[in-house]
N, C-alpha and C positions, 0 to 999 in steps of 0.2 A: 764073462759078463756077471755083474753083481746081481744078487737076488734082491727082492723087495725088502727083506728083513735087514740085509746089510746096508741098504740105502737109508732106511729109517733109523738104524742105529748110528750111522755116520751123521745124519742130520741132527740127532739128539746130542751127539758128542760136540758138534759144531755149536749148537745153541748153548750147551753147558760152558764151553770155552769162552764164548762171547759174554755170557752173563757173569762168569767168574772174573774176566778181565775188567768189566765195568764195576763190579763190586770191589775189586782190589784197588782200582783207580780211585773210586769214591772213598774208600777207607784211608788210603794214603793221603788224599787231599784233606780229609777231616783231621787226621793226626798231625800232618806236617803244618798245615795252615791253621786250622783250629780256630778257637775263639780266645783272643788274648784278654778279653774283658775290657773294662773302661780304660781310656788312655791315662797315662800318669801325668801329663802336662795339664795345666789349667790357665787359661787366659783371663778368667774372671768374666764379668759381664761386659759384653760388647754390644753397643747399640745397633739397631737394625739399619739406621740411616747411614750409609757409608761416609758421607761428608762429616758426620758428627762423631765418628769413631776415632779413638786415639791412634788407631792403626791406619788411618786414611792416607791415601797417596797425596792428595792435594790439600793445600791449606784452606781453612775456612774463610768464606767471604764475609765481610762485615755486615751485609744486609742480604740474607739468603732468599728473600722473596723473589719469585719468578714472575711476578706481575708488575706492570708499570704503576708507578705511584711514588709517594714520598720515600726517597732513599732506596727504592727497590728497582730502579730503572736499569 
């Protein structure tokens, strides 16, 4: 049967192994993934309204008002 000192030592070894594995995983994630900095591509200024963007999916409507009235029906 193990003594109390052996049990405490085994617990500390287990804790050390767990923290070492976590530190190694974190270090590898930081070095492999890292921070690549700003992207190299640039789309220029893109407007916030999707329908007015040159990259929009749908063509622009001639009268974009959503209220009823002159040419906005």
